[in-house]
C-alpha positions in Angstrom: -0.1 0.0 0.1 2.8 2.4 0.8 4.1 1.8 -2.8 1.0 2.7 -4.3 0.5 5.8 -2.1 3.9 7.0 -2.7 3.2 6.7 -6.6 0.0 8.6 -6.4 1.4 11.3 -4.5 4.4 11.7 -6.9 2.5 11.4 -10.2 1.0 14.9 -10.3 4.0 16.5 -8.9 6.2 15.2 -11.6 3.6 15.7 -14.2 3.5 19.4 -13.4 7.3 19.8 -13.1 7.9 18.2 -16.6 4.9 19.5 -18.5 4.1 22.9 -17.1 6.8 24.2 -14.7 9.0 27.3 -15.5 12.5 26.0 -16.9 14.2 27.4 -13.9 12.1 25.4 -11.5 12.5 22.3 -13.8 16.3 22.7 -13.7 16.2 23.3 -9.8 14.3 19.9 -9.3 16.5 18.1 -11.8 19.5 19.4 -9.9 17.9 18.2 -6.5 16.9 14.8 -7.7 20.3 14.2 -9.5 22.2 15.1 -6.1 19.9 12.8 -4.1 20.6 10.0 -6.5 24.3 10.6 -6.5 24.4 10.9 -2.5 22.7 7.3 -2.6 25.2 6.1 -5.2 28.0 7.6 -2.9 26.8 5.5 0.1 26.7 2.3 -2.0 30.1 2.9 -3.5 31.3 3.3 0.0 30.3 -0.2 0.7 33.0 -1.7 -1.7 35.6 -0.8 0.9 37.8 1.8 -1.1 36.2 4.8 0.3 33.2 6.9 -0.7 34.0 8.9 -4.0 33.0 12.1 -2.0 32.1 15.6 -2.8 34.1 15.9 -5.9 31.6 13.9 -7.5 28.8 16.3 -6.8 31.0 19.3 -8.4 31.8 17.3 -11.4 28.2 15.9 -11.9 26.8 19.5 -11.6 29.1 20.9 -14.2 28.1 17.9 -16.6 24.5 18.5 -15.8 24.3 22.1 -16.3 27.2 23.4 -18.3 29.4 20.7 -20.1 28.4 19.5 -23.6 28.3 15.6 -23.5 31.5 15.2 -25.6 34.0 12.6 -25.2 36.7 15.3 -24.4 34.5 16.1 -21.4 34.8 12.6 -20.2 38.5 12.3 -20.8 39.0 15.7 -18.9 37.0 14.4 -15.9 39.0 11.3 -15.7 42.2 13.2 -15.8 41.2 15.4 -13.1 39.9 12.5 -11.0 43.1 10.7 -11.3 45.1 13.5 -10.3 43.1 14.3 -7.1 43.1 10.5 -6.0 46.8 10.5 -6.1 46.6 12.4 -2.7 45.0 9.3 -1.3 47.0 8.1 1.9 46.1 4.6 0.7 47.3 4.5 -2.8 45.9 0.8 -3.4 42.6 2.5 -3.2 43.3 5.4 -5.4 42.4 3.8 -8.8 39.2 1.9 -7.7 37.9 5.3 -6.1 38.6 7.1 -9.3 36.7 4.4 -11.1 34.0 4.8 -8.7 33.7 8.4 -8.9 33.9 8.6 -12.8 31.3 5.9 -13.1 29.0 7.5 -10.7 29.1 10.9 -12.3 28.3 9.5 -15.7 25.8 7.1 -14.5 23.8 9.6 -12.4 24.4 13.0 -13.8 25.2 12.0 -17.4 21.9 10.0 -17.8 20.0 12.9 -16.1 21.4 15.2 -18.5 19.5 13.7 -21.2 16.3 15.0 -19.4 17.0 18.6 -20.5 17.1 18.1 -24.2 14.2 15.9 -24.1 12.2 18.4 -22.4 13.5 21.2 -24.8 12.4 19.2 -27.9 9.0 18.5 -26.4 8.0 18.0 -22.8 6.0 15.0 -23.7 9.3 13.2 -24.8 10.4 13.6 -21.1 7.2 12.6 -19.7 7.1 9.5 -22.0 10.5 8.5 -20.7 9.7 8.7 -17.1 6.3 7.0 -17.3 7.6 4.2 -19.6 9.4 2.3 -16.8 6.7 3.3 -14.1 4.1 1.3 -15.8 6.5 -1.3 -16.7 7.5 -1.5 -13.1 3.8 -2.1 -12.3 3.4 -4.7 -14.8 6.5 -6.6 -13.7 5.4 -6.4 -10.0 1.6 -7.5 -10.4 2.5 -10.4 -12.8 5.9 -11.3 -11.6 5.0 -11.7 -7.9 2.2 -14.2 -8.3 3.1 -15.9 -11.5 6.9 -15.5 -11.8 8.4 -19.0 -11.9 11.4 -18.6 -14.0 14.2 -16.5 -12.4 15.6 -13.6 -14.6 18.9 -12.9 -12.9 18.8 -14.9 -9.5 22.4 -13.9 -8.6 21.6 -10.2 -9.0 18.0 -9.9 -8.1 16.4 -13.3 -7.0 12.7 -11.9 -7.1 12.8 -10.8 -10.6 11.3 -13.4 -13.1 10.9 -13.8 -16.9 7.3 -13.6 -16.4 7.5 -10.1 -15.0 10.0 -9.1 -17.4 7.8 -9.9 -20.3 4.7 -8.3 -18.6 6.8 -5.2 -18.2 7.5 -5.1 -22.1 3.9 -5.8 -22.9 2.4 -3.3 -20.4 4.9 -0.5 -21.1 4.8 -1.4 -24.9 1.1 -0.8 -25.0 0.7 2.2 -22.9 4.0 4.0 -24.2 3.0 3.4 -27.8 -0.5 4.8 -27.0 1.2 7.9 -25.2 3.2 8.7 -28.3 0.4 8.3 -30.7 -1.7 10.6 -28.5 0.7 13.3 -27.7 3.6 12.8 -30.4 1.6 11.7 -33.3 4.5 12.6 -35.7 6.3 9.4 -34.7 5.4 6.4 -36.9 3.6 3.7 -35.4 6.4 1.0 -36.2 8.9 3.5 -34.6 6.8 4.2 -31.5 6.5 0.4 -30.9 10.1 -0.4 -31.5 11.5 2.6 -29.4 9.1 1.9 -26.5 10.3 -2.1 -26.4 13.8 -0.8 -26.6 13.5 1.7 -23.9 11.8 -0.8 -21.7 14.6 -3.3 -22.1 17.2 -0.8 -21.3 15.2 0.3 -18.3 15.1 -3.2 -17.1 18.9 -3.5 -17.5 19.2 -0.3 -15.3 17.1 -1.9 -12.7 19.5 -5.1 -12.8 22.5 -2.8 -12.6 21.5 -1.1 -9.6 20.6 -4.3 -8.1 24.1 -5.6 -9.0 25.8 -2.5 -7.3 23.7 -2.9 -4.0 24.4 -6.6 -4.0 28.0 -6.0 -4.3 28.0 -3.5 -1.5 25.7 -5.7 0.6 23.0 -3.0 0.5 19.3 -3.8 0.5 17.9 -0.3 -0.7 19.8 2.9 -1.6 17.7 4.9 0.7 14.7 5.2 2.6 13.3 8.6 1.5 10.3 7.2 -0.6 8.1 4.9 1.6 7.4 1.5 -0.4 10.3 2.2 -2.8 13.4 2.9 -0.9 15.6 5.6 -2.2 15.4 8.0 -5.2 17.8 5.7 -7.0 15.6 2.7 -6.5 12.8 4.6 -8.1 14.7 5.9 -11.1 17.2 3.2 -11.7 15.3 2.1 -14.9 14.8 5.7 -16.0 18.4 6.4 -15.7 19.0 3.9 -18.6 16.0 4.6 -20.7 16.4 8.4 -21.1 19.8 8.1 -23.1 18.1 5.5 -25.4 15.2 7.8 -26.2 17.4 10.9 -26.7 19.8 8.9 -28.9 16.8 7.6 -31.0 15.8 11.5 -31.4 19.4 12.3 -32.5 19.2 9.7 -35.1 15.8 10.5 -36.6 15.8 14.4 -36.3 
């Protein structure tokens, strides 16, 4: 019940921020959510025993989110700066793993959320579609996989996930996502709408499994407790973080 009530409370807020809010409000919310996600990632990363990536990740991430263009030189520059900084670590055997955790976290959290800005600039419904796609997919997976799931999808990473739930997620999000595009973005051909929705949903499911693998490696159950019934922000948006770059990449190819 907590899971449902939390979702019902968030949907109108998220809908207003994405579809109607002033761009400055949208950017402020995006920055806050990204920082909350990175804080949870930081705590997970600390569980690997090399030390938390720390405050540098926030600074680099906010630069990436609000200023840097997504270009390979930006990533190279970030990696070089991080490697220089971690050389100051008293335990040099931890320097390289900490650098890897920091760069991975910045790209994973802030880099993926960066795709939200151009999607909203193109049309707010693209971002709303990207967010809703995995919400409805998660609902389908939960309510089908829980009672009917018999075949484990990835038992080492997430023992409760099943192939039945995964297929239900694809079908539910495929149907509703395609209908959303046809209603609010009718210029997208039907075949492309179906294909994009299925691929983005699969990417989202991989994002969910990726976060589960990170948590399991750090021996953490939930990334946080801020959302009743869901855990942390990262638990709620892990699918979205993988889906948004797929949707934005699709638009870069077809526009």
